[in-house]
C-alpha positions as CSV (number, residue, x, y, z in Angstrom):
1,M,0.0,0.0,0.0
2,S,1.3,3.5,-0.8
3,K,2.2,6.1,1.7
4,D,-1.0,8.0,1.1
5,N,-3.8,5.5,0.8
6,S,-6.7,7.9,1.1
7,D,-8.3,6.4,-2.1
8,T,-8.1,2.8,-0.8
9,I,-9.3,3.2,2.7
10,R,-12.9,3.7,3.8
11,I,-13.8,4.8,7.4
12,R,-17.1,3.5,8.8
13,R,-18.7,2.6,12.1
14,A,-17.7,-0.8,13.5
15,R,-20.2,-3.6,13.4
16,L,-20.4,-7.0,15.0
17,S,-19.2,-8.7,11.8
18,D,-15.8,-6.9,12.5
19,V,-15.0,-8.7,15.7
20,S,-12.3,-11.0,14.4
21,G,-10.4,-8.1,12.8
22,L,-11.0,-5.9,15.9
23,A,-9.6,-8.6,18.1
24,A,-6.5,-9.0,16.0
25,L,-5.8,-5.3,16.0
26,T,-6.5,-5.1,19.8
27,G,-3.9,-7.7,20.2
28,Q,-1.4,-5.5,18.3
29,L,-2.2,-2.7,20.7
30,G,-1.1,-4.9,23.5
31,Y,-4.5,-6.0,24.8
32,P,-5.1,-9.6,23.6
33,A,-8.8,-10.5,23.4
34,S,-10.9,-13.1,21.7
35,A,-13.5,-12.3,19.1
36,K,-16.1,-13.3,21.7
37,Q,-14.7,-10.8,24.2
38,I,-14.6,-8.1,21.6
39,A,-18.2,-8.8,20.5
40,A,-19.4,-8.4,24.1
41,R,-17.4,-5.2,24.5
42,L,-18.5,-3.7,21.2
43,K,-22.1,-4.4,22.0
44,E,-21.7,-2.5,25.3
45,V,-19.9,0.4,23.6
46,L,-22.6,0.7,20.9
47,R,-25.4,0.3,23.4
48,A,-24.0,3.0,25.8
49,R,-24.4,5.8,23.1
50,T,-21.8,7.9,24.8
51,G,-19.2,6.7,22.3
52,T,-18.6,4.9,19.1
53,C,-16.0,2.9,17.3
54,F,-14.9,3.6,13.8
55,V,-12.9,1.2,11.6
56,A,-10.7,1.8,8.6
57,E,-11.4,-0.8,5.9
58,T,-9.2,-1.6,2.9
59,C,-10.6,-2.2,-0.6
60,D,-10.5,-5.9,0.1
61,R,-12.6,-5.4,3.3
62,A,-9.7,-6.1,5.7
63,L,-9.6,-3.9,8.8
64,A,-6.6,-1.5,8.8
65,G,-7.3,0.1,12.1
66,W,-9.9,1.3,14.6
67,V,-10.6,4.2,16.9
68,H,-12.9,4.2,20.0
69,V,-14.1,7.7,21.0
70,S,-16.4,8.8,23.8
71,V,-17.8,11.8,25.6
72,K,-18.3,12.0,29.3
73,P,-19.4,15.1,31.0
74,L,-16.9,16.4,33.6
75,L,-17.3,19.1,36.2
76,E,-13.7,20.5,35.9
77,V,-13.6,21.2,32.2
78,D,-15.9,22.0,29.3
79,R,-17.4,19.2,27.3
80,C,-14.7,17.2,25.5
81,A,-14.3,13.9,23.9
82,E,-11.6,11.3,24.5
83,I,-9.9,8.8,22.3
84,D,-10.3,5.7,24.4
85,G,-8.2,3.6,22.0
86,I,-6.7,3.8,18.5
87,I,-4.7,1.3,16.6
88,V,-3.5,0.9,13.0
89,D,-2.3,-2.4,11.7
90,E,1.4,-2.6,12.1
91,D,1.9,-3.2,8.3
92,L,-0.1,0.0,7.5
93,R,1.4,2.5,9.9
94,S,2.6,5.8,8.4
95,T,0.2,5.5,5.5
96,G,-2.4,8.0,6.7
97,V,-4.8,5.5,8.2
98,G,-4.4,6.8,11.8
99,A,-4.9,10.4,10.6
100,R,-8.1,9.4,8.8
101,L,-9.4,7.6,11.9
102,L,-8.6,10.6,14.2
103,D,-10.3,13.0,11.7
104,E,-13.5,10.9,11.8
105,A,-13.4,10.8,15.7
106,E,-12.9,14.6,15.8
107,R,-15.9,15.2,13.4
108,W,-18.0,12.9,15.6
109,A,-17.0,14.9,18.7
110,Q,-17.7,18.2,17.1
111,K,-21.2,17.0,16.2
112,R,-21.7,16.4,19.9
113,H,-20.7,19.9,20.8
114,C,-17.3,19.0,22.3
115,T,-14.8,21.9,22.6
116,G,-11.8,19.6,22.6
117,M,-10.4,16.1,22.2
118,N,-8.1,14.3,24.7
119,V,-6.0,11.2,24.2
120,R,-3.8,9.4,26.7
121,S,-0.8,7.5,25.5
122,N,1.6,5.3,27.4
123,I,4.9,7.0,28.0
124,L,6.7,4.1,26.1
125,R,4.7,4.8,22.9
126,E,7.1,7.5,21.5
127,R,6.0,6.9,17.9
128,A,2.4,7.5,18.9
129,H,3.4,10.7,20.7
130,Q,5.0,12.1,17.5
131,F,1.8,11.1,15.6
132,Y,-0.4,13.1,17.9
133,L,1.9,16.1,17.8
134,R,1.8,16.0,14.0
135,Q,-2.0,15.9,14.2
136,G,-2.1,19.2,16.1
137,Y,-2.4,17.8,19.7
138,E,-0.3,19.3,22.4
139,H,1.3,17.5,25.4
140,Y,-0.1,19.3,28.4
141,K,0.1,16.9,31.3
142,T,2.0,13.9,32.6
143,Q,0.4,11.8,35.2
144,K,0.3,8.3,36.8
145,T,-2.6,6.0,36.3
146,F,-3.8,3.8,39.1
147,R,-6.2,0.8,39.0
148,K,-7.8,-1.5,41.5
149,A,-9.5,-4.8,40.6
150,L,-13.1,-5.0,41.8
């Protein structure tokens, strides 16, 4: 595939028939999951209506990437959206797929009256950091993330 594949990639909403491709890409992101797990998660994402998932599809209908975007009202800042996850197939990185997915997520957020978009990226993902900077994002905060199993 060429460096600029804008004519060969189509962006659309994810659907349940995509779960195998979504699972493979999610594994590349570092979060291995079965198609069954992805199907359950995608159903929940789509049912919640606070977010959506877009996929990038090649001309032969293979998934080239996905982005999950959501809006959650916060007290401390104006309404903004967040990229909850984004991945481009490792063989198609630096071809414009990620930029197309990000553009679609931003359009979705603007239609929902969001004044900004946030994305969190692991400190180890330096290539991703450069991608976000090229897309007009600014690094504004470094933080630690904590979790607790329930």
